[in-house]
C-alpha positions as a Markdown table, in Angstrom:
| # | Residue | x | y | z |
|---|---|---|---|---|
| 1 | Met | 21.7 | 1.2 | 10.3 |
| 2 | Val | 19.6 | -1.7 | 8.6 |
| 3 | Thr | 16.0 | -2.5 | 8.4 |
| 4 | Ser | 14.5 | -4.6 | 11.4 |
| 5 | Val | 11.0 | -5.7 | 11.5 |
| 6 | Arg | 9.4 | -8.1 | 14.0 |
| 7 | Val | 6.4 | -10.0 | 13.1 |
| 8 | Arg | 4.4 | -11.5 | 15.6 |
| 9 | Cys | 0.9 | -13.4 | 16.1 |
| 10 | Asp | -1.1 | -12.9 | 19.2 |
| 11 | Asp | -3.0 | -15.7 | 18.3 |
| 12 | Cys | -0.6 | -18.8 | 18.1 |
| 13 | Ser | 3.0 | -19.2 | 18.2 |
| 14 | Tyr | 4.0 | -17.5 | 14.4 |
| 15 | Glu | 6.7 | -14.9 | 15.1 |
| 16 | Thr | 9.6 | -14.3 | 13.1 |
| 17 | Ala | 11.9 | -11.1 | 12.0 |
| 18 | Phe | 13.2 | -9.7 | 8.8 |
| 19 | Asp | 15.0 | -7.2 | 7.3 |
| 20 | Ser | 13.1 | -6.1 | 4.5 |
| 21 | Leu | 9.3 | -4.0 | 5.2 |
| 22 | Arg | 7.9 | -5.7 | 2.1 |
| 23 | Arg | 9.1 | -9.3 | 3.2 |
| 24 | Ala | 7.6 | -8.4 | 6.6 |
| 25 | Arg | 4.4 | -6.7 | 5.0 |
| 26 | Thr | 4.0 | -10.0 | 2.9 |
| 27 | Ala | 4.8 | -12.4 | 5.6 |
| 28 | Leu | 1.9 | -10.9 | 8.1 |
| 29 | Ser | -0.4 | -10.5 | 5.2 |
| 30 | Glu | 0.0 | -13.9 | 3.9 |
| 31 | His | -0.4 | -15.0 | 7.9 |
| 32 | Glu | -3.5 | -13.2 | 8.5 |
| 33 | Arg | -5.5 | -14.4 | 5.1 |
| 34 | Gly | -4.3 | -18.2 | 6.3 |
| 35 | Thr | -5.1 | -18.0 | 9.4 |
| 36 | Gly | -7.7 | -15.1 | 10.2 |
| 37 | His | -5.6 | -14.2 | 13.0 |
| 38 | Ala | -4.6 | -10.6 | 13.4 |
| 39 | Val | -0.5 | -10.3 | 13.3 |
| 40 | Glu | 1.2 | -7.7 | 15.0 |
| 41 | Trp | 4.4 | -5.8 | 13.3 |
| 42 | Glu | 7.1 | -3.7 | 15.0 |
| 43 | Ile | 9.7 | -1.8 | 12.9 |
| 44 | Gly | 12.8 | -2.1 | 15.0 |
| 45 | Ser | 15.1 | 0.2 | 12.8 |
| 46 | Leu | 15.0 | 1.2 | 9.5 |
| 47 | Ala | 17.8 | 1.4 | 6.7 |
| 48 | Gly | 19.6 | 5.2 | 6.1 |
| 49 | Gly | 17.9 | 5.5 | 2.7 |
| 50 | Val | 14.2 | 4.4 | 3.8 |
| 51 | Glu | 14.4 | 6.7 | 6.4 |
| 52 | Arg | 15.8 | 9.3 | 4.8 |
| 53 | Ala | 13.2 | 8.9 | 1.6 |
| 54 | Gly | 10.1 | 8.8 | 4.8 |
| 55 | Ala | 11.6 | 11.8 | 5.9 |
| 56 | Asp | 11.9 | 13.9 | 2.6 |
| 57 | Ala | 8.3 | 12.5 | 1.6 |
| 58 | Gly | 6.7 | 14.2 | 4.5 |
| 59 | Val | 4.8 | 11.0 | 5.7 |
| 60 | Cys | 4.3 | 12.6 | 9.1 |
| 61 | Gly | 0.7 | 13.9 | 6.7 |
| 62 | Arg | 1.6 | 17.8 | 7.9 |
| 63 | Ala | 1.4 | 20.2 | 5.3 |
| 64 | Gly | 4.9 | 21.4 | 4.5 |
| 65 | Cys | 6.6 | 18.4 | 6.1 |
| 66 | Ala | 8.1 | 17.4 | 2.5 |
| 67 | Asn | 11.2 | 18.3 | 2.1 |
| 68 | Pro | 11.0 | 20.3 | -1.5 |
| 69 | Asp | 14.5 | 20.0 | -2.4 |
| 70 | Ser | 14.4 | 16.1 | -2.5 |
| 71 | Pro | 14.9 | 14.2 | -5.7 |
| 72 | Leu | 12.8 | 11.7 | -4.6 |
| 73 | Leu | 9.8 | 13.7 | -4.9 |
| 74 | Asn | 7.7 | 14.5 | -8.0 |
| 75 | His | 8.1 | 18.3 | -8.5 |
| 76 | Asp | 5.8 | 18.8 | -11.8 |
| 77 | Gly | 2.7 | 16.8 | -10.6 |
| 78 | Ala | 3.1 | 14.3 | -13.4 |
| 79 | Arg | 1.7 | 10.8 | -12.2 |
| 80 | Gly | 3.6 | 9.1 | -15.0 |
| 81 | Ser | 0.5 | 8.2 | -17.1 |
| 82 | Glu | -0.3 | 9.6 | -20.6 |
| 83 | Ser | -2.7 | 11.6 | -21.3 |
| 84 | Asp | -6.1 | 10.6 | -22.5 |
| 85 | Asp | -5.7 | 13.0 | -25.9 |
């Protein structure tokens, strides 16, 4: 399955579809910033890897929802920044 996102503006005729969440979000933000319109978006489908990453990360927001065995999670708690020794 591939990513499919539709972006639509109720205030004008702007409507388009994207195969990337990033491109859809960028277009949505640019239209809102440039026009002041509130743009709607609808995620029709996500690529399998994106769905798995979301599921592994526990994006539902519930405690204990994340997959503790996922290589996508930061198991040691490090944020990738250097310490201030």
